[in-house]
Structure formats: structure tokens, C-alpha cells
C-alpha beads as a LAMMPS data file, in Angstrom:
LAMMPS data file: protein, C-alpha beads

326 atoms
325 bonds

1 atom types
1 bond types

-500.0 500.0 xlo xhi
-500.0 500.0 ylo yhi
-500.0 500.0 zlo zhi

Masses

1 110.0

Atoms # bond

1 1 1 411.512 -320.601 389.654
2 1 1 412.764 -320.371 393.242
3 1 1 414.668 -317.438 394.746
4 1 1 416.611 -317.842 398.063
5 1 1 417.905 -314.978 400.170
6 1 1 421.412 -316.061 401.211
7 1 1 423.424 -314.799 404.156
8 1 1 427.199 -314.984 404.448
9 1 1 429.912 -314.481 407.030
10 1 1 433.710 -314.505 407.013
11 1 1 433.789 -318.234 406.156
12 1 1 431.298 -318.043 403.259
13 1 1 427.612 -319.056 402.993
14 1 1 426.290 -319.707 406.494
15 1 1 425.042 -323.212 407.327
16 1 1 421.360 -322.385 407.589
17 1 1 421.412 -320.707 404.174
18 1 1 423.018 -323.854 402.754
19 1 1 420.204 -325.843 404.396
20 1 1 417.667 -323.537 402.762
21 1 1 419.291 -324.055 399.355
22 1 1 418.990 -327.800 399.873
23 1 1 415.333 -327.379 400.854
24 1 1 414.621 -325.184 397.810
25 1 1 416.347 -327.616 395.472
26 1 1 414.149 -330.446 396.717
27 1 1 411.079 -328.324 395.997
28 1 1 412.369 -327.588 392.531
29 1 1 412.938 -331.265 391.835
30 1 1 409.385 -332.059 392.940
31 1 1 408.143 -329.434 390.493
32 1 1 409.983 -330.904 387.516
33 1 1 413.384 -329.308 388.026
34 1 1 412.783 -325.628 388.744
35 1 1 415.976 -323.583 388.868
36 1 1 417.249 -322.153 392.146
37 1 1 418.537 -318.579 392.082
38 1 1 419.847 -316.545 395.003
39 1 1 419.896 -312.921 396.030
40 1 1 422.913 -311.809 398.111
41 1 1 423.628 -308.394 399.631
42 1 1 427.341 -307.597 399.594
43 1 1 430.423 -309.061 397.947
44 1 1 430.324 -312.358 396.108
45 1 1 433.804 -313.736 396.853
46 1 1 435.265 -316.642 394.969
47 1 1 434.638 -318.846 398.016
48 1 1 430.983 -317.857 398.159
49 1 1 430.492 -318.316 394.432
50 1 1 432.110 -321.772 394.528
51 1 1 429.826 -322.766 397.450
52 1 1 426.723 -321.554 395.664
53 1 1 427.703 -323.386 392.483
54 1 1 428.235 -326.571 394.521
55 1 1 424.646 -326.254 395.815
56 1 1 423.230 -326.060 392.276
57 1 1 422.555 -322.315 392.082
58 1 1 421.879 -321.036 388.594
59 1 1 422.148 -317.252 389.037
60 1 1 423.445 -315.025 391.858
61 1 1 421.739 -311.626 392.015
62 1 1 424.307 -309.426 393.760
63 1 1 423.070 -306.316 395.523
64 1 1 425.406 -303.474 396.507
65 1 1 425.389 -299.722 396.878
66 1 1 425.232 -296.963 399.486
67 1 1 421.730 -297.979 400.599
68 1 1 423.090 -301.358 401.620
69 1 1 426.214 -300.167 403.457
70 1 1 424.346 -300.878 406.701
71 1 1 421.558 -303.381 407.247
72 1 1 417.977 -302.132 406.703
73 1 1 415.229 -304.771 406.527
74 1 1 412.974 -302.804 404.190
75 1 1 415.884 -302.060 401.810
76 1 1 416.806 -305.727 401.714
77 1 1 413.152 -306.503 400.953
78 1 1 413.312 -304.110 398.001
79 1 1 416.373 -306.017 396.795
80 1 1 414.578 -309.366 397.091
81 1 1 411.606 -307.995 395.144
82 1 1 413.804 -306.685 392.353
83 1 1 415.743 -309.956 392.111
84 1 1 412.434 -311.851 392.024
85 1 1 411.228 -309.643 389.164
86 1 1 414.424 -310.266 387.195
87 1 1 414.379 -314.004 387.847
88 1 1 410.605 -314.496 387.412
89 1 1 410.499 -316.452 390.677
90 1 1 407.190 -317.764 392.036
91 1 1 408.621 -318.834 395.399
92 1 1 410.883 -316.874 397.722
93 1 1 412.656 -318.521 400.670
94 1 1 415.165 -317.638 403.359
95 1 1 416.636 -319.273 406.424
96 1 1 414.717 -318.627 409.645
97 1 1 417.337 -316.263 411.014
98 1 1 416.443 -312.856 412.505
99 1 1 417.267 -311.199 409.196
100 1 1 415.570 -313.837 407.109
101 1 1 412.382 -313.529 409.107
102 1 1 412.345 -309.731 409.045
103 1 1 413.166 -309.334 405.365
104 1 1 410.646 -311.907 404.144
105 1 1 407.945 -310.428 406.390
106 1 1 408.537 -307.133 404.545
107 1 1 408.443 -308.966 401.192
108 1 1 405.177 -310.721 401.996
109 1 1 403.550 -307.470 403.140
110 1 1 404.641 -305.656 399.978
111 1 1 403.415 -308.481 397.769
112 1 1 400.150 -308.791 399.702
113 1 1 400.606 -312.496 400.345
114 1 1 400.874 -314.596 403.516
115 1 1 404.236 -315.726 404.824
116 1 1 404.952 -319.162 406.354
117 1 1 407.690 -319.024 408.996
118 1 1 409.742 -321.882 410.448
119 1 1 408.836 -324.397 407.739
120 1 1 410.005 -328.016 408.188
121 1 1 408.663 -329.595 404.986
122 1 1 406.576 -328.797 401.935
123 1 1 404.593 -330.589 399.280
124 1 1 403.283 -329.101 396.102
125 1 1 403.623 -327.290 393.845
126 1 1 399.962 -326.322 393.499
127 1 1 398.765 -325.812 396.105
128 1 1 401.995 -325.617 398.081
129 1 1 401.265 -327.117 401.519
130 1 1 403.877 -326.580 404.209
131 1 1 404.324 -327.963 407.691
132 1 1 405.733 -325.425 410.126
133 1 1 406.666 -325.076 413.773
134 1 1 404.413 -322.909 415.925
135 1 1 404.169 -322.138 419.662
136 1 1 407.917 -322.188 419.992
137 1 1 408.170 -325.584 418.308
138 1 1 405.669 -327.246 420.670
139 1 1 403.159 -327.844 417.851
140 1 1 403.106 -328.313 414.086
141 1 1 400.737 -326.555 411.714
142 1 1 399.797 -327.211 408.077
143 1 1 399.472 -324.113 405.925
144 1 1 398.429 -323.722 402.287
145 1 1 400.198 -321.138 400.166
146 1 1 397.826 -320.660 397.257
147 1 1 398.910 -317.166 396.250
148 1 1 402.071 -316.301 394.339
149 1 1 404.742 -315.528 395.137
150 1 1 404.864 -318.092 397.913
151 1 1 406.980 -316.682 400.731
152 1 1 408.506 -318.861 403.490
153 1 1 411.388 -319.210 405.889
154 1 1 412.958 -322.603 406.629
155 1 1 413.449 -323.678 410.233
156 1 1 417.062 -324.228 411.225
157 1 1 418.219 -327.831 410.773
158 1 1 414.981 -328.873 409.085
159 1 1 417.164 -330.555 406.443
160 1 1 420.812 -331.558 406.181
161 1 1 422.803 -329.263 403.879
162 1 1 423.684 -331.328 400.800
163 1 1 425.555 -330.127 397.680
164 1 1 423.765 -330.715 394.374
165 1 1 424.516 -333.818 392.291
166 1 1 425.279 -331.470 389.410
167 1 1 426.875 -328.066 390.175
168 1 1 425.157 -324.904 388.969
169 1 1 426.657 -322.064 386.946
170 1 1 426.292 -319.491 389.740
171 1 1 426.484 -316.690 387.199
172 1 1 426.713 -313.312 388.983
173 1 1 424.258 -310.665 387.860
174 1 1 424.225 -307.134 389.277
175 1 1 420.893 -306.221 390.853
176 1 1 420.127 -302.516 391.447
177 1 1 416.809 -302.091 393.232
178 1 1 415.145 -298.728 393.802
179 1 1 415.349 -297.902 397.506
180 1 1 413.199 -295.114 398.918
181 1 1 413.950 -292.946 401.953
182 1 1 411.159 -294.779 403.742
183 1 1 413.081 -298.036 403.244
184 1 1 415.958 -296.542 405.278
185 1 1 414.020 -295.182 408.226
186 1 1 414.846 -298.278 410.287
187 1 1 418.438 -299.331 409.769
188 1 1 421.558 -300.253 411.678
189 1 1 423.412 -297.089 412.717
190 1 1 426.167 -298.573 414.898
191 1 1 427.587 -301.956 415.823
192 1 1 429.593 -303.278 418.748
193 1 1 431.843 -306.278 418.846
194 1 1 429.677 -309.077 420.367
195 1 1 430.704 -311.276 423.229
196 1 1 432.284 -314.503 421.969
197 1 1 429.612 -317.030 420.982
198 1 1 430.525 -320.224 422.755
199 1 1 427.398 -322.166 421.823
200 1 1 428.422 -323.187 418.285
201 1 1 429.671 -326.629 419.378
202 1 1 426.364 -327.285 421.162
203 1 1 424.238 -326.305 418.148
204 1 1 426.254 -328.482 415.719
205 1 1 426.848 -331.509 418.033
206 1 1 425.520 -334.893 416.838
207 1 1 425.079 -336.028 420.425
208 1 1 423.940 -333.744 423.281
209 1 1 423.703 -334.801 426.905
210 1 1 421.201 -332.633 428.745
211 1 1 421.101 -331.815 432.438
212 1 1 418.343 -330.274 434.510
213 1 1 417.464 -329.614 438.114
214 1 1 417.925 -333.346 438.762
215 1 1 421.700 -332.784 438.685
216 1 1 421.249 -331.562 442.255
217 1 1 423.822 -328.804 442.270
218 1 1 426.922 -327.327 440.698
219 1 1 428.919 -330.362 441.792
220 1 1 426.479 -332.882 440.288
221 1 1 427.743 -332.835 436.667
222 1 1 430.769 -335.110 436.907
223 1 1 429.093 -338.253 435.532
224 1 1 427.194 -336.202 432.917
225 1 1 430.401 -334.613 431.681
226 1 1 432.041 -338.044 431.511
227 1 1 429.143 -339.374 429.417
228 1 1 429.459 -336.342 427.151
229 1 1 433.153 -337.074 426.650
230 1 1 432.590 -340.771 426.095
231 1 1 430.034 -340.049 423.363
232 1 1 432.023 -337.265 421.761
233 1 1 429.117 -334.878 422.304
234 1 1 428.261 -331.594 423.993
235 1 1 426.601 -330.754 427.292
236 1 1 423.323 -328.822 427.221
237 1 1 421.352 -327.651 430.240
238 1 1 417.924 -326.331 431.124
239 1 1 417.204 -322.724 432.036
240 1 1 416.893 -323.473 435.763
241 1 1 420.467 -324.791 435.754
242 1 1 421.859 -321.530 434.373
243 1 1 419.527 -319.428 436.528
244 1 1 420.925 -321.121 439.629
245 1 1 424.443 -320.512 438.420
246 1 1 425.379 -324.173 438.161
247 1 1 426.495 -323.923 434.530
248 1 1 427.215 -321.060 432.046
249 1 1 424.491 -319.596 429.898
250 1 1 426.057 -320.656 426.569
251 1 1 425.174 -324.277 427.468
252 1 1 421.457 -323.515 427.815
253 1 1 419.028 -325.289 425.457
254 1 1 415.571 -323.798 424.982
255 1 1 413.553 -320.846 423.777
256 1 1 415.987 -318.378 425.371
257 1 1 419.049 -320.551 424.695
258 1 1 420.305 -322.638 421.791
259 1 1 418.095 -324.669 419.464
260 1 1 419.669 -328.037 418.754
261 1 1 419.054 -330.829 416.258
262 1 1 421.379 -333.711 417.234
263 1 1 421.065 -337.311 416.142
264 1 1 420.707 -338.202 419.830
265 1 1 419.624 -336.040 422.751
266 1 1 419.917 -337.525 426.288
267 1 1 418.070 -335.203 428.711
268 1 1 418.829 -336.221 432.291
269 1 1 416.687 -334.885 435.130
270 1 1 414.896 -332.450 432.807
271 1 1 411.101 -332.268 433.119
272 1 1 410.632 -330.931 429.585
273 1 1 408.821 -327.609 430.015
274 1 1 407.614 -326.005 426.798
275 1 1 410.455 -323.498 426.836
276 1 1 413.055 -326.265 426.877
277 1 1 411.162 -328.380 424.342
278 1 1 411.312 -325.440 421.902
279 1 1 415.054 -325.869 421.845
280 1 1 415.286 -329.643 421.415
281 1 1 412.159 -330.611 419.424
282 1 1 414.242 -331.131 416.288
283 1 1 416.373 -333.881 417.855
284 1 1 416.179 -337.071 415.769
285 1 1 416.119 -339.378 418.819
286 1 1 415.582 -338.625 422.495
287 1 1 416.620 -340.895 425.368
288 1 1 415.159 -339.407 428.540
289 1 1 416.455 -340.306 432.022
290 1 1 414.071 -339.167 434.758
291 1 1 412.551 -340.326 438.042
292 1 1 409.104 -339.152 436.894
293 1 1 407.480 -341.441 434.338
294 1 1 404.883 -338.786 433.614
295 1 1 407.316 -335.923 432.965
296 1 1 406.604 -334.231 429.575
297 1 1 410.132 -335.036 428.379
298 1 1 409.590 -338.743 429.141
299 1 1 406.235 -338.882 427.368
300 1 1 407.722 -337.240 424.254
301 1 1 410.958 -339.249 424.229
302 1 1 411.834 -341.989 421.743
303 1 1 413.156 -344.052 424.659
304 1 1 413.123 -343.492 428.418
305 1 1 414.839 -344.851 431.513
306 1 1 412.935 -344.248 434.749
307 1 1 415.486 -343.775 437.486
308 1 1 417.860 -341.431 439.262
309 1 1 420.390 -339.970 436.833
310 1 1 423.086 -340.335 439.497
311 1 1 422.567 -344.118 439.356
312 1 1 421.704 -344.540 435.675
313 1 1 424.418 -342.358 434.095
314 1 1 427.357 -343.988 435.942
315 1 1 426.041 -347.400 434.851
316 1 1 425.899 -346.235 431.226
317 1 1 429.417 -344.820 431.494
318 1 1 430.737 -348.105 432.924
319 1 1 429.163 -350.104 430.121
320 1 1 430.589 -347.808 427.442
321 1 1 434.058 -348.099 428.988
322 1 1 433.712 -351.870 429.200
323 1 1 432.776 -352.210 425.562
324 1 1 435.503 -349.801 424.472
325 1 1 438.051 -351.894 426.405
326 1 1 436.828 -355.107 424.787

Bonds

1 1 1 2
2 1 2 3
3 1 3 4
4 1 4 5
5 1 5 6
6 1 6 7
7 1 7 8
8 1 8 9
9 1 9 10
10 1 10 11
11 1 11 12
12 1 12 13
13 1 13 14
14 1 14 15
15 1 15 16
16 1 16 17
17 1 17 18
18 1 18 19
19 1 19 20
20 1 20 21
21 1 21 22
22 1 22 23
23 1 23 24
24 1 24 25
25 1 25 26
26 1 26 27
27 1 27 28
28 1 28 29
29 1 29 30
30 1 30 31
31 1 31 32
32 1 32 33
33 1 33 34
34 1 34 35
35 1 35 36
36 1 36 37
37 1 37 38
38 1 38 39
39 1 39 40
40 1 40 41
41 1 41 42
42 1 42 43
43 1 43 44
44 1 44 45
45 1 45 46
46 1 46 47
47 1 47 48
48 1 48 49
49 1 49 50
50 1 50 51
51 1 51 52
52 1 52 53
53 1 53 54
54 1 54 55
55 1 55 56
56 1 56 57
57 1 57 58
58 1 58 59
59 1 59 60
60 1 60 61
61 1 61 62
62 1 62 63
63 1 63 64
64 1 64 65
65 1 65 66
66 1 66 67
67 1 67 68
68 1 68 69
69 1 69 70
70 1 70 71
71 1 71 72
72 1 72 73
73 1 73 74
74 1 74 75
75 1 75 76
76 1 76 77
77 1 77 78
78 1 78 79
79 1 79 80
80 1 80 81
81 1 81 82
82 1 82 83
83 1 83 84
84 1 84 85
85 1 85 86
86 1 86 87
87 1 87 88
88 1 88 89
89 1 89 90
90 1 90 91
91 1 91 92
92 1 92 93
93 1 93 94
94 1 94 95
95 1 95 96
96 1 96 97
97 1 97 98
98 1 98 99
99 1 99 100
100 1 100 101
101 1 101 102
102 1 102 103
103 1 103 104
104 1 104 105
105 1 105 106
106 1 106 107
107 1 107 108
108 1 108 109
109 1 109 110
110 1 110 111
111 1 111 112
112 1 112 113
113 1 113 114
114 1 114 115
115 1 115 116
116 1 116 117
117 1 117 118
118 1 118 119
119 1 119 120
120 1 120 121
121 1 121 122
122 1 122 123
123 1 123 124
124 1 124 125
125 1 125 126
126 1 126 127
127 1 127 128
128 1 128 129
129 1 129 130
130 1 130 131
131 1 131 132
132 1 132 133
133 1 133 134
134 1 134 135
135 1 135 136
136 1 136 137
137 1 137 138
138 1 138 139
139 1 139 140
140 1 140 141
141 1 141 142
142 1 142 143
143 1 143 144
144 1 144 145
145 1 145 146
146 1 146 147
147 1 147 148
148 1 148 149
149 1 149 150
150 1 150 151
151 1 151 152
152 1 152 153
153 1 153 154
154 1 154 155
155 1 155 156
156 1 156 157
157 1 157 158
158 1 158 159
159 1 159 160
160 1 160 161
161 1 161 162
162 1 162 163
163 1 163 164
164 1 164 165
165 1 165 166
166 1 166 167
167 1 167 168
168 1 168 169
169 1 169 170
170 1 170 171
171 1 171 172
172 1 172 173
173 1 173 174
174 1 174 175
175 1 175 176
176 1 176 177
177 1 177 178
178 1 178 179
179 1 179 180
180 1 180 181
181 1 181 182
182 1 182 183
183 1 183 184
184 1 184 185
185 1 185 186
186 1 186 187
187 1 187 188
188 1 188 189
189 1 189 190
190 1 190 191
191 1 191 192
192 1 192 193
193 1 193 194
194 1 194 195
195 1 195 196
196 1 196 197
197 1 197 198
198 1 198 199
199 1 199 200
200 1 200 201
201 1 201 202
202 1 202 203
203 1 203 204
204 1 204 205
205 1 205 206
206 1 206 207
207 1 207 208
208 1 208 209
209 1 209 210
210 1 210 211
211 1 211 212
212 1 212 213
213 1 213 214
214 1 214 215
215 1 215 216
216 1 216 217
217 1 217 218
218 1 218 219
219 1 219 220
220 1 220 221
221 1 221 222
222 1 222 223
223 1 223 224
224 1 224 225
225 1 225 226
226 1 226 227
227 1 227 228
228 1 228 229
229 1 229 230
230 1 230 231
231 1 231 232
232 1 232 233
233 1 233 234
234 1 234 235
235 1 235 236
236 1 236 237
237 1 237 238
238 1 238 239
239 1 239 240
240 1 240 241
241 1 241 242
242 1 242 243
243 1 243 244
244 1 244 245
245 1 245 246
246 1 246 247
247 1 247 248
248 1 248 249
249 1 249 250
250 1 250 251
251 1 251 252
252 1 252 253
253 1 253 254
254 1 254 255
255 1 255 256
256 1 256 257
257 1 257 258
258 1 258 259
259 1 259 260
260 1 260 261
261 1 261 262
262 1 262 263
263 1 263 264
264 1 264 265
265 1 265 266
266 1 266 267
267 1 267 268
268 1 268 269
269 1 269 270
270 1 270 271
271 1 271 272
272 1 272 273
273 1 273 274
274 1 274 275
275 1 275 276
276 1 276 277
277 1 277 278
278 1 278 279
279 1 279 280
280 1 280 281
281 1 281 282
282 1 282 283
283 1 283 284
284 1 284 285
285 1 285 286
286 1 286 287
287 1 287 288
288 1 288 289
289 1 289 290
290 1 290 291
291 1 291 292
292 1 292 293
293 1 293 294
294 1 294 295
295 1 295 296
296 1 296 297
297 1 297 298
298 1 298 299
299 1 299 300
300 1 300 301
301 1 301 302
302 1 302 303
303 1 303 304
304 1 304 305
305 1 305 306
306 1 306 307
307 1 307 308
308 1 308 309
309 1 309 310
310 1 310 311
311 1 311 312
312 1 312 313
313 1 313 314
314 1 314 315
315 1 315 316
316 1 316 317
317 1 317 318
318 1 318 319
319 1 319 320
320 1 320 321
321 1 321 322
322 1 322 323
323 1 323 324
324 1 324 325
325 1 325 326
């Protein structure tokens, strides 16, 4: 049995939680059809229930109460433990969000088992062997989860969210965990309205055109923006570009920016430092354009063009326009 901690927002189940449900379902199929249940703190709206059913969920363990009026990682962990007890789950998973990572770290510590974070794939069931990102995504590590429950978080965009071939019942069951005062020592006591998040289009784009120091200045993005428009993609930049004030921070890709997983990433004039690679390592294909044939980004790319982006990109744009006209 597999239990998934699901997070929601105003639109329903968030994308990375739907990805985690898809990941969990694939593990269940490999283990002969194990059921996937979820634990959810807060209201289970009709929209949320319909989404969970579409992803094959059997049972929804709903958690509510005064202890959960504000977020507290340890209290959420108590809820996950109680839902796991009721469901009889031997594997607990969550999306690799800040909350998912914190809550499952608490769960693993309470259960006395290791936790695998940022998992990309898994094979099992016994032993369950996972492949996960480490060093900011610069390296992959294999980890065996011999003890039960197995506890893991799934890296964002490790899988495509896919509804189940056969919908689940998504029966809602009330879950009332015991929460101690110690579980509420660290909790959210106030919230402020955040600045608008303008990076959503970049994170979800199927094509991303990247720009680094090689752009040359704030006025060096014209051809790159044209390529972005021609491909129906989004522009992403390296940290040095935002540090120099050439482009806004919400366009930054990397460890301190957005993590992307497009079908095609075209980094232009980006050397590929480890901090930037942490943000683009999940790209399916990389076409690097750089004057340095030994740049890390070039050596890791699927394809590479060695040349000045200010000569190469206009040539690509012209060819795309020519083919579109034909």
C-alpha cells in the first residue's frame, strides 16, 4: 500500500502532487497493483476529489482541526503517521516541495527509517532501489530503502502527470491524529501576501531559450527574444544576467532561480556552472550555443553549436521564418 501526501491550492491538486501520484501509481503497478491512498490537510472540495479520483486514488484521508489551522511540519507529520496506520501503507511519498521535504523528514525521523529526497525513479519492491538527485542535481545517487515504511520525496517534473486508466473511488475518510504541544512549537504564526510569482510560464514551458553573459548587455537579447517567440517558448537566464540587471529575477534558471524541465533547452552563451545546471538538469534535450567548446554546458549538451550566439541565433531565426513561409 502506498500513501501520498497531497498539497492543494485554489485551483485544486498542485501539479507536482499530481506527478507524485503518477509516480506512486507506477510503483504500485510494478508491485502487482498496490492501491494508492492520499492524506490531505484541509478541505476536500468536489474539484479536488474529482482530480484525485481521476489519478486512481482509492481513499482520501482528510485531516482537519484546530491544530491544523496553521501549518506546522511536525503536526502534519503526525497526520501522515496516523493516515499510514489506518491505511496500512508500507511506502510514504510526497512531492519535493518545501512542505513535502519538511514533513517527510519528520515522518522518517519518527519512524526511525532513512528518507530519500529528490527521487527520479525507483525499482523494487524489495529491496526498493531509488535514483535521486544530489549536489543540487549535478550528480545522481542510487539508494536502497530496505526498511519499512519506505519514505521518499519525488523530484519536480521527474514524471509527466498522467491520469489513471481506471479512475479510483477517492472515498473520503476523516483522519484525527493525536497532536502534542511539542508538535506545535514550530508553526506558522502570520502570513503576508507574496509578491506575484511571474516564473510559472518558465517552469512549465516546453521550450526554453537560455541566455548568459554571452548576450553582452541589456540590449543583447533581441535575437534571443525573437527565437523564443518563434518557438513558442520562454526566456530563461543565468544568475550573472540578473545580477548585472540585464533581465528580471523571475527569468533566472538555477539553484537560486527556477528549476525547469522542458522538452528542449537552448542555452546561449551560458558556461554551465553547477548552480545553473541544478536548474536545467531535467531538460529532455539541450542544444548549447557557445564559443567555448570545452564549456561545461557544451560537454553536457545533447547537441552543440560552437559559435557566437549573435551570429548563430539570427541564422536560426531566419531559417525558421523561411520554413514557416514555405
